[in-house]
C-alpha positions as CSV (number, residue, x, y, z in Angstrom):
1,M,146.8,-112.0,18.2
2,G,150.0,-113.0,19.9
3,F,153.3,-112.3,18.2
4,C,156.3,-114.7,18.4
5,F,159.7,-113.7,17.1
6,V,162.3,-116.2,16.1
7,S,166.0,-115.2,15.5
8,N,168.8,-117.6,14.9
9,G,166.4,-120.5,15.4
10,V,165.5,-119.6,19.0
11,M,161.8,-119.2,19.7
12,A,160.7,-116.7,22.3
13,R,157.5,-118.4,23.3
14,P,154.8,-120.6,21.8
15,T,151.7,-119.0,20.4
16,N,149.1,-119.4,17.7
17,H,149.7,-120.0,14.0
18,A,149.3,-116.3,13.2
19,S,152.5,-115.5,15.0
20,L,155.5,-113.9,13.4
21,D,158.9,-115.3,12.6
22,F,162.2,-113.7,11.8
23,K,164.0,-115.0,8.8
24,Q,167.3,-113.3,8.0
25,T,167.6,-111.6,4.6
26,P,171.1,-112.6,3.3
27,L,173.3,-109.8,2.1
28,P,175.9,-110.2,-0.6
29,P,179.5,-110.9,0.6
30,G,181.3,-107.6,1.4
31,H,178.0,-105.7,1.3
32,P,178.9,-102.3,2.8
33,P,176.8,-101.0,5.7
34,A,174.3,-98.2,5.2
35,H,174.3,-98.7,1.4
36,A,171.3,-97.2,-0.4
37,D,170.4,-100.5,-2.0
38,M,169.8,-102.2,1.4
39,I,166.3,-100.5,1.3
40,T,165.0,-102.4,-1.8
41,P,161.8,-101.4,-3.5
42,E,160.1,-104.4,-1.8
43,I,161.2,-103.2,1.6
44,E,160.1,-99.6,0.8
45,A,156.7,-100.9,-0.3
46,S,156.4,-102.8,3.0
47,M,157.2,-99.6,4.9
48,E,154.5,-97.8,2.9
49,S,151.9,-100.4,3.9
50,S,152.8,-100.4,7.6
51,V,151.2,-97.6,9.6
52,L,153.4,-97.9,12.7
53,C,157.0,-98.9,13.4
54,W,158.5,-99.8,16.7
55,L,161.9,-98.3,17.5
56,A,164.0,-100.1,20.1
57,T,166.8,-98.2,21.9
58,V,169.0,-99.0,24.9
59,S,170.3,-96.5,27.5
60,A,173.9,-96.3,28.7
61,E,172.9,-98.4,31.7
62,G,171.5,-101.2,29.4
63,V,167.9,-100.4,30.0
64,P,165.8,-101.1,26.8
65,N,163.0,-99.0,25.5
66,V,160.6,-99.6,22.6
67,S,158.5,-96.8,21.3
68,P,155.9,-96.8,18.5
69,K,156.4,-94.2,15.7
70,E,154.0,-93.1,13.1
71,A,156.0,-90.4,11.4
72,W,158.7,-92.3,9.6
73,L,159.9,-92.9,6.1
74,H,162.7,-94.0,3.7
75,D,164.6,-90.9,2.5
76,G,165.3,-92.5,-0.9
77,Q,169.1,-92.6,-0.1
78,G,169.3,-95.7,2.1
79,K,168.4,-94.1,5.4
80,I,165.3,-94.1,7.5
81,L,164.0,-90.8,9.0
82,V,161.9,-90.8,12.1
83,A,160.3,-87.6,13.4
84,H,161.0,-86.7,17.0
85,I,157.7,-85.3,18.1
86,A,157.4,-86.5,21.7
87,S,160.2,-89.1,22.2
88,P,162.6,-87.7,24.8
89,K,163.6,-91.1,26.1
90,T,164.3,-92.4,22.6
91,V,166.5,-89.4,21.8
92,R,168.3,-89.6,25.1
93,N,169.1,-93.3,24.5
94,I,170.4,-92.7,21.0
95,E,172.7,-90.0,22.3
96,E,174.1,-92.5,24.8
97,N,174.0,-95.6,22.5
98,S,173.6,-95.3,18.7
99,Q,172.6,-98.9,18.2
100,V,168.9,-99.2,17.4
101,C,166.4,-101.7,15.9
102,L,163.3,-100.7,14.0
103,S,160.6,-103.2,13.2
104,F,157.4,-102.9,11.2
105,I,154.7,-105.2,9.8
106,N,151.6,-104.9,7.7
107,I,149.1,-106.2,10.3
108,F,146.9,-107.6,7.6
109,T,149.4,-109.6,5.5
110,Q,151.5,-110.3,8.6
111,K,154.7,-109.5,6.8
112,G,157.4,-106.9,7.5
113,Y,161.0,-106.3,8.3
114,Q,163.4,-105.7,11.2
115,I,166.1,-103.2,10.5
116,S,169.1,-102.9,12.8
117,G,171.5,-100.0,12.5
118,R,173.1,-96.9,13.8
119,A,171.1,-93.8,14.7
120,S,171.9,-90.1,15.1
121,I,169.9,-87.0,15.9
122,C,169.7,-84.2,13.3
123,R,168.6,-81.0,14.9
124,P,167.4,-77.6,13.5
125,G,170.3,-75.6,12.2
126,E,172.4,-78.6,11.5
127,S,173.6,-79.5,7.9
128,G,170.9,-81.3,6.0
129,Y,168.1,-80.7,8.5
130,E,165.8,-78.6,6.3
131,A,165.9,-81.2,3.5
132,K,165.1,-84.0,5.9
133,L,162.3,-81.9,7.5
134,E,160.8,-81.3,4.1
135,K,160.5,-85.0,3.5
136,V,158.9,-85.6,6.9
137,V,156.5,-82.7,6.4
138,Q,155.5,-84.1,3.0
139,R,154.5,-87.2,4.9
140,I,152.8,-85.9,8.0
141,G,152.0,-82.3,7.3
142,T,152.6,-79.4,9.7
143,V,150.0,-80.3,12.4
144,F,152.7,-81.9,14.7
145,P,155.7,-80.0,15.8
146,V,158.9,-81.8,14.8
147,L,161.6,-81.2,17.4
148,S,164.4,-83.0,15.6
149,I,164.8,-86.0,13.2
150,I,166.2,-89.4,14.0
151,V,168.4,-90.7,11.2
152,I,168.9,-94.5,11.0
153,E,171.6,-96.1,8.8
154,P,170.7,-99.8,8.3
155,V,173.4,-102.4,8.8
156,R,171.3,-105.5,8.9
157,I,167.8,-106.3,7.6
158,Q,165.7,-109.4,8.5
159,T,162.3,-110.3,7.2
160,I,159.4,-110.8,9.5
161,I,156.8,-113.3,8.3
162,A,154.0,-115.3,9.9
163,P,155.1,-119.0,10.2
164,S,151.7,-119.9,8.9
165,Y,152.9,-119.1,5.4
166,T,155.3,-122.1,5.7
167,M,153.3,-124.2,8.1
168,F,150.2,-124.0,5.9
169,P,151.6,-123.6,2.3
170,A,148.2,-124.1,0.7
171,S,147.1,-120.8,2.3
172,G,148.3,-117.4,1.3
173,A,148.2,-113.7,2.0
174,E,144.4,-113.6,1.5
175,D,144.0,-116.0,4.3
176,R,146.2,-113.9,6.6
177,I,144.2,-110.9,5.7
178,R,140.9,-112.6,6.5
179,E,142.3,-113.7,9.9
180,S,143.5,-110.2,10.7
181,L,140.3,-108.6,9.7
182,A,138.5,-110.8,12.2
183,T,141.2,-110.6,15.0
184,Y,141.2,-106.8,14.9
185,R,137.4,-106.6,14.6
186,V,137.7,-104.3,11.6
187,E,134.0,-104.5,10.7
188,D,133.0,-103.5,14.3
189,Y,135.2,-100.4,14.1
190,I,133.8,-99.5,10.7
191,A,130.3,-99.8,12.0
192,Q,131.2,-97.7,15.0
193,V,132.5,-94.8,13.0
194,K,129.5,-94.9,10.7
195,Q,127.1,-94.5,13.6
196,P,125.7,-91.0,14.1
197,S,127.5,-89.0,16.7
198,S,125.6,-88.8,20.0
199,D,126.1,-85.0,20.2
200,T,124.3,-84.3,17.0
């Protein structure tokens, strides 16, 4: 499935009807940045249903980097925590340029959000680190060593939605789910893991 992102009405490239489209979520006039209510229950539910997020950073030289993250969550206070497990380039870029963009979608419903904001690195021994680490550990356990925690303060949130929702209004989420199940060959993978292991 190819993805196509649209921001401010400019389409990146043509693709199929299952592509994704940015539609900006309007914020109230005078809405302060990094306010807790920017992460609404709807956005938090979308985060919970999305396995991965993609965190985009830029170096001091202007070189972009996008890295997938699995250990991430809303801290309940308007900020997003991302565990630094093996992301030296992401951390280095944030130290040089705090502007970041985090995107996520539920690959089956083809809906999600893009969150732009400011990021900082919270390291062991710093104020608030243990409380943040506890929230991360509750999510991922202790199997993976957490070197530090990336803290993102949202300043702008946009929705990501497949244009097929508006291009084909008679269809709905169930249709997108069926399409995604076929595209990602979910039944094939289920059958694969159900097969007896070859070393038994």
